N, C-alpha and C positions, 0 to 999 in steps of 0.2 A: 498371175504372179506365182501361184502355188504350183502350176505345171512347170514353170521355169525352174523353181527351186527343186522340185522332185527330179527333174531331168539332170540338173547339176549334181545332185546327191548320188543319183544312180549311175552317173557316167563313170566308166572304168578309167583307171590310170595305170601307169607303168612305174613300178618301184625301182629302187636302185640296182636290183639284181636283173632287171629286164623282164620281170614277171608282170602280167596283166592282172590287176587286182580290182575287184568290184566291191566297193564299200556298202555295207548294209545300213549303217547309220552315220550321220554327220557328213561333212565334206572332207575330202582327202587333205592330209597335212600339206600346207604350202600352196594350195590351189589359189589362183589369183583373185577369184571372186569371193573367197571366204570372208575377208573383212567387210565387203559390201553386204553379204548376206547377214553377217553378225549385226551390222548397223540396222538393217531392216527389221530383223527379229527382236533385237534388244532396244528398239525405240520405246516400246511400252515400258520396259524396265527403267529407261532413263526418266520417263515421265513419273513413274512410281517413286523413284529415288528422289526426284526433285521435290515432290510433295512430302515425302518422308523426312527429308532434310529440314524443310520449313517447319514441320510439326515437331521434330526432335529438338532443334536449336532453341535454347532459352537463356535468358539473362544477358546483360550487356557486359558486365565485368565480373571476374571472380572476386569473392570476398577476400579480404586480407587475411594472411596467416597470423593468428593471435601470438604465436611464439615470436614471429618476426617483428610484429608491432611492439611487443614487450621489449625486445632487444633494442629496437629503434628508440624507444622512450628512455631506456637506461643509458644508451649512448649519448642522447641529447643531454641528460642530466649530468653525465660525466664530463661532457664538454663545458657545461655551464659552470661547474666547480673547478674547471681547469685540469682535470685528470686525463691528459691525452693518452697515457698508456692504457688506462681502463677503456677509454673510448675506442682505441684501436682493437682491443681484445673483443669488444662487442661487435665491432665492424667485421672482424674475421668470422665470428660466429654467425652474423647476419648473412654473409656471403656463402655459407654452407647450406642454408635452407632457402626455400622459395619464399618470396614476399607475398605470394598469393596461395590460397588453399587449392592444391591441385585436384582435390576431390569434392569441391563445392557442389552440393546437390542442386543448387539453383543456377548453375552454369553448365550448359551442355553444348557441344558442337559436333557436327558431322560434315565430312567432306567426302564427296563421291567423285572418282575419276575413272573414266572408261576409255579404252582404246581397243576397237574391234571387239574381241571376245574376252579380253583381259580387263579386270577392274580392281580397284582398291578402294577401301573405305577407311578413312581415318576418323577416329572418334575421340572426343574428350568425354569419357564416361567410365562407368564401372565395367568390370569383366562380365558381370551378369547381364548388363544392358547390351553388351556386344554380342553375347550369345543369343539374346532375344532378336537383335537385328539380323544376325546370321540366319536364324530360323525363319524369320519373316521373308527374307530374301529367297531362301530355299523354297518356301511355299509359293511365293509369287512366280518365280521362274518356272516351277513345275506346272502350276495351275494356269497361268496366263501366257507363257511363252513356249511351253512344251519342252523345257530344258531341265536338266538335272545339274544342280550345283555339285561339283566334285568336292566332297567333304575332305578327302585326303589332301587336296591342294589348298583348302581353305584354312587359314591360320588366324587365330586371335592371339596377338602378342603385344608386348609393350613397345612403344616407340623408342625406348632406350636401346633396343636391339636393332641391328641393321637388317634390312631385307632387300630382296630384289624385286623390281617391277619393270617390265619391258626391257630387261637386260641391264638396267641401271641399279647400282647399289644406293639405297636410300638409308641415310643415317641421321640420327638426331644430333645436332651440333650444340651442346650446352654452352659453348663459349660465345655463341652468337656471331662469331667471325664468319665471313663468307669465304669459302674456299672453292676454287675452280680446279678440277683435275684435267690435265691435258694428257690424253693417251696417244701421243705421237702425231697429233694433227699439226701440220705445218701451216702457218698463216703468213 
């Protein structure tokens, strides 16, 4: 297998200008066997991430947000005394905040998705924990797979910002409505 991989890596290719190019590292961009090689090399990483996700995840539900619970109680009392105007005011305030604590230390989740050599990790955690995850991934890829994680392409960001993955725009939809974008596909 190693001989086959070395042969593929060292095989020259012709660029867009017609020049023959011999790559010294990695597979040439767009080579057909590149995703297959990525799957072979990154299988160990998949196994590592599967165990890491199991270890990282904790808690069944997030704890309730105390501010939300207080507004919920005050709304209930307002309805009991018949003050619908005040109850609506509390309801409007409740809708502006989360019913659950978004930073509950006893609730953590990690989701790992990989396609060929592109991967994304979605985490319900703190920024500091995400930095630790990134560093562990960097070390694993270097030590066990012989790969270097491109720090310039590696971003830790909030899910409130949109990002691209495999050419698709990924956005957080706070309305919970499902939206399908049709980019000119005729059915």
